N, C-alpha and C positions, 0 to 999 in steps of 0.2 A: 328248942326243937336244933338250933346248933350250936355247940361247943367251942369250937375253933375252927381253924384250917390246917391245914397238912401241905406242905412245898415241898415238891422234890427237885434237886438239882441233877442233872445226868454230868456226870464226868469221866473224862478220860484219865483221871489219877486220882479216883475217890478217895484212896489213903490220904495222900497228899492234903485234901479238901476237907478233908474229916479232921486231919489234925488241925489246919487253918481255924477251924471251928468252934473245935477244944483248945486250944491251946491259944491261940492268937486273941480270937472274939471271947472266950472264954464262956462260950454258951454251956451252961447246964446241960445234961445229957442221960438217956437213960441205954441200955445194951438190952435191945431187943432180942439178942440171941446171937450168938455166934460172932460176938463184935459189930452189932448191926447196931450203931449207934442212932438214936433219934434225938434230937436238939429242942430244947425248949426254945422258944421264943417270946418276946417281950408282946403285949397286946397289940393287936394288928388290926387294919384297916382295909375295907375293897371299895374299889370305885369300879366304876362301868362307864365305859368313853364308848361312843359310837363309831362303827367301822366298817368297810364294805365287806370285811371277811372276819368268820367266826374263828375258834380255835386260836386266837392268839391272846397269851398272857404275858404278863411282865412281873416279876419281884422286884422289888426293891428294899430295903434295912433302913429303917428310921432312927436318924441321930438327932442330938439336942442342938450340935454345931457341927456343924461338917467342916471347917477349919482345924477344928480341935480333933478331930476323927481324923483327917490326914495326917497330921501331926503322929500320932499314936501309929497309925498305920508304917508312918515312914520310919519311926524310933524301934517296930518289927521288921523293916526290910520289905515290907508289903508296898505294892507302885498302886497310888490312884491315879486316875486321869485330872483334867483342871476342873475348877467348880465353873459351873454352870449356871446361873440365877435366871430360874424361870419364874413365871409371875404366881405359881404353887410351892416354888422351894429354892433352894441349894443345893444342885444335884453334881456328886462325882461318880466313877466308878472305882471299884477293888478290881486287880486281876486276882482270881486265886490262883494256888501253886499249880492246880491241872491244866491252866491257862487260860480258862472262861474268864466270866466277866458278869458282876454284878452291880447294880445300881444303888447308892446309897444316897438319902438326901434329908435335910432338914428342914422340915415342912414351915412353908409361912402363910399356909390356908388354917383355915379353923378347924381342929382334929373333934373326933366324936366323943 
């Protein structure tokens, strides 16, 4: 029934953020036409959390070792936030060239 997921990141500087995903994170991609790149993501997971409101969604990228990831990003000139250890994982965020932020975490929970 479901074959995958499609996430959208809105950006005030889409060209810079596209270059980041292509050149820094080195995600494989296809041109969907007119230079519109769609990036392949690794396997993903989804969780449902209780909330008083609907239509609120978050995107996190997963990594195997958050400290190594931060070091790799620093070498590429990409700023990451401090590591926060939660019961479910070690969390940081990275600032995209367009100014937006994305969470990145090393899971400490069992993965499907």
